[in-house]
C-alpha positions as CSV (number, residue, x, y, z in Angstrom):
1,M,0.0,0.0,0.0
2,K,1.3,3.5,-0.8
3,I,0.5,6.2,1.7
4,G,0.7,9.9,1.0
5,I,0.5,12.2,4.0
6,I,-0.5,15.9,3.8
7,G,1.7,17.2,6.6
8,S,4.9,16.4,8.3
9,G,4.3,17.4,12.0
10,G,4.3,15.2,15.1
11,M,1.3,13.1,14.2
12,A,2.4,12.6,10.6
13,K,5.9,11.5,11.8
14,A,4.6,9.2,14.5
15,L,2.2,7.3,12.2
16,A,4.5,7.3,9.2
17,G,7.2,5.9,11.4
18,K,5.0,2.9,12.2
19,W,3.8,2.4,8.6
20,A,7.2,2.9,6.8
21,G,8.4,-0.6,7.7
22,K,5.5,-2.3,5.8
23,H,4.3,0.3,3.3
24,E,5.7,3.0,1.1
25,V,5.1,6.4,2.7
26,M,5.6,10.0,1.4
27,L,5.4,13.0,3.7
28,S,4.7,16.5,2.5
29,G,4.7,20.0,4.0
30,R,4.9,23.7,3.3
31,D,8.6,23.5,4.1
32,L,10.0,20.7,1.9
33,N,13.3,20.7,3.6
34,K,11.7,20.0,7.0
35,A,9.5,17.3,5.4
36,S,12.6,15.7,3.9
37,T,14.4,15.7,7.2
38,V,11.5,14.1,9.0
39,A,11.1,11.6,6.2
40,A,14.8,10.6,6.2
41,D,14.6,9.9,10.0
42,I,11.9,7.3,9.5
43,G,12.7,5.7,6.1
44,A,10.0,7.5,4.1
45,S,10.2,9.9,1.1
46,A,9.1,13.5,0.9
47,G,7.5,15.7,-1.8
48,S,4.9,18.4,-2.3
49,A,1.3,18.0,-1.2
50,E,0.4,17.5,-4.8
51,E,3.0,14.7,-5.1
52,A,1.9,13.0,-1.9
53,A,-1.7,13.0,-3.0
54,A,-0.7,11.5,-6.4
55,F,1.6,9.0,-4.8
56,G,-0.8,7.5,-2.2
57,D,-3.5,4.9,-2.6
58,V,-4.3,6.2,0.9
59,V,-4.0,9.9,1.6
60,V,-3.8,11.0,5.3
61,L,-4.9,14.6,6.1
62,A,-2.4,15.5,8.9
63,T,-2.4,19.3,8.9
64,R,-3.9,21.3,11.7
65,W,-7.6,21.0,11.5
66,E,-7.9,24.7,10.6
67,D,-5.8,24.0,7.5
68,T,-7.6,20.9,6.4
69,F,-9.3,22.4,3.3
70,S,-6.3,24.6,2.3
71,G,-4.2,21.4,2.5
72,I,-6.6,19.7,0.2
73,D,-6.4,22.6,-2.2
74,S,-2.6,22.6,-2.1
75,A,-2.7,18.9,-3.1
76,G,-4.7,19.7,-6.2
77,G,-8.3,20.0,-4.9
78,P,-11.0,17.4,-5.1
79,P,-9.9,15.9,-8.5
80,A,-6.5,14.9,-6.9
81,F,-8.4,12.7,-4.4
82,A,-10.7,10.9,-6.8
83,G,-10.6,7.1,-6.2
84,K,-8.3,7.6,-3.1
85,I,-8.9,6.4,0.4
86,V,-8.7,9.6,2.6
87,I,-8.1,9.4,6.4
88,D,-9.0,12.4,8.5
89,I,-7.0,12.4,11.8
90,N,-8.1,15.9,13.0
91,N,-10.2,17.2,15.8
92,P,-12.0,20.5,15.3
93,V,-11.8,21.4,19.0
94,S,-11.3,24.9,20.5
95,I,-8.4,24.9,23.0
96,E,-10.2,27.8,24.7
97,T,-13.6,26.1,25.3
98,F,-12.6,22.5,24.6
99,L,-15.8,22.2,22.6
100,T,-16.1,21.0,19.0
101,T,-16.2,24.0,16.6
102,R,-18.5,22.5,14.0
103,E,-21.8,24.3,14.3
104,D,-23.7,22.7,11.4
105,G,-24.3,19.4,13.1
106,R,-21.8,17.6,10.8
107,S,-18.4,16.3,11.7
108,L,-15.3,17.6,10.0
109,T,-15.1,14.1,8.4
110,E,-18.5,14.5,6.8
111,A,-17.5,17.9,5.5
112,I,-14.4,16.4,4.0
113,A,-16.4,13.6,2.4
114,A,-18.9,16.1,0.9
115,H,-15.9,18.1,-0.4
116,L,-14.3,15.0,-1.9
117,P,-17.3,13.1,-3.4
118,E,-15.1,10.8,-5.5
119,A,-12.9,9.7,-2.6
120,H,-13.5,7.0,0.1
121,V,-13.3,8.9,3.4
122,G,-12.9,7.8,7.1
123,K,-11.8,9.1,10.4
124,A,-9.1,7.4,12.6
125,F,-6.1,8.1,14.9
126,N,-7.9,11.2,16.4
127,M,-8.5,9.7,19.9
128,A,-5.0,10.0,21.2
129,Q,-2.1,12.4,20.8
130,V,1.4,11.9,19.4
131,A,3.0,10.2,22.5
132,V,0.5,7.4,22.2
133,W,1.2,6.7,18.6
134,E,4.9,6.7,19.2
135,D,4.5,4.0,21.9
136,E,6.3,0.8,21.0
137,D,3.7,-1.8,22.3
138,M,0.4,0.1,22.5
139,T,-0.5,-1.7,25.7
140,Y,-2.2,0.1,28.6
141,D,-3.0,-1.6,32.0
142,G,-2.1,-4.9,30.3
143,R,-4.6,-4.4,27.5
144,Q,-3.9,-3.7,23.8
145,M,-5.2,-0.3,22.8
146,V,-8.5,-0.4,21.0
147,T,-9.0,2.6,18.7
148,L,-12.4,3.6,17.3
149,Y,-12.8,4.7,13.7
150,T,-15.5,5.5,11.2
151,S,-15.5,5.0,7.4
152,D,-17.5,4.5,4.3
153,A,-17.5,1.0,3.0
154,G,-14.7,1.7,0.5
155,A,-12.2,2.8,3.2
156,D,-13.0,0.3,5.9
157,D,-10.5,-2.5,5.2
158,A,-7.5,-0.2,4.5
159,I,-8.1,1.9,7.7
160,A,-8.4,-1.2,9.8
161,Q,-5.2,-2.6,8.4
162,L,-3.3,0.6,9.1
163,I,-4.6,0.7,12.7
164,R,-3.3,-2.8,13.2
165,V,0.1,-1.9,11.7
166,V,0.6,0.8,14.4
167,G,-0.1,-1.8,17.1
168,A,-3.7,-1.0,18.0
169,D,-6.9,-3.1,17.6
170,P,-9.4,-1.4,15.2
171,L,-13.0,-1.1,16.1
172,R,-15.4,0.5,13.6
173,L,-18.0,2.7,15.3
174,G,-19.9,2.9,12.0
175,G,-20.2,5.2,9.0
176,N,-19.0,8.7,9.0
177,E,-22.3,9.9,10.4
178,H,-20.7,8.8,13.7
179,A,-17.5,10.8,13.3
180,Y,-19.0,13.7,15.2
181,Q,-19.0,11.4,18.3
182,L,-15.3,10.6,17.9
183,E,-14.5,14.3,17.7
184,A,-16.6,15.1,20.8
185,A,-14.9,12.3,22.7
186,A,-11.5,13.5,21.7
187,A,-12.4,16.9,23.1
188,I,-12.6,15.4,26.5
189,V,-9.1,13.9,26.2
190,I,-7.7,17.2,24.9
191,K,-9.2,19.0,27.9
192,F,-7.5,16.6,30.3
193,L,-4.2,16.9,28.4
194,F,-4.2,20.7,28.6
195,A,-5.0,20.3,32.4
196,G,-1.7,18.5,32.8
197,R,-2.6,14.9,32.5
198,D,0.0,12.4,31.3
199,P,0.4,12.6,27.4
200,Q,-0.5,9.0,27.2
201,T,-4.0,9.6,28.6
202,I,-6.5,7.8,26.4
203,F,-10.0,6.2,26.2
204,N,-9.3,2.5,25.8
205,F,-12.4,0.6,24.7
206,I,-12.8,-2.5,26.9
207,Q,-14.6,-5.4,25.3
208,P,-15.3,-8.3,27.6
209,E,-17.5,-9.8,25.0
210,V,-16.8,-8.9,21.4
211,R,-19.7,-8.5,19.0
212,A,-19.8,-6.7,15.7
213,V,-21.3,-3.3,15.6
214,R,-21.8,-3.0,11.9
């Protein structure tokens, strides 16, 4: 699988570092020198946002949430994402109120899906911050981390696979109509982190009896 990442910050580096051993990964960023340095550290390649979008079977949107749509534009706009699997890892959360900033009742993921009608879109990796994704074993209190995600049918298998590669256990909450719930839950974690909690503070979904939720 080829993975293009729009961004080269902490989350992009942490996830790409896990994926690079098993998949081809290209990072991008406004500063290509910085992106190239980050990529060299983890065994990935680097290019422009447009090159990363063209490169990836999967394209990960790893800019700040405020820059999501400008990042899409810099990659070539909606036509550049046609037929791609697109993963939104962002949380539209105010760090002043710790509330989600979407006021139209839709998640950021749904807005991205509407903007990219020819792509297969999902949300994942938004429920924990960088230190968690850098963790070697992804085990908390003796339990493997379970991370929730949403997706349309075309993105499901690829997102679940990439979650497994980073060392977590994927659990699909449902379609992207449920992404708003993931963003709201992430806002709780973000509030605790800003209050000084350990960077590895997470919600870990405990499943004594596993049943499908599809």
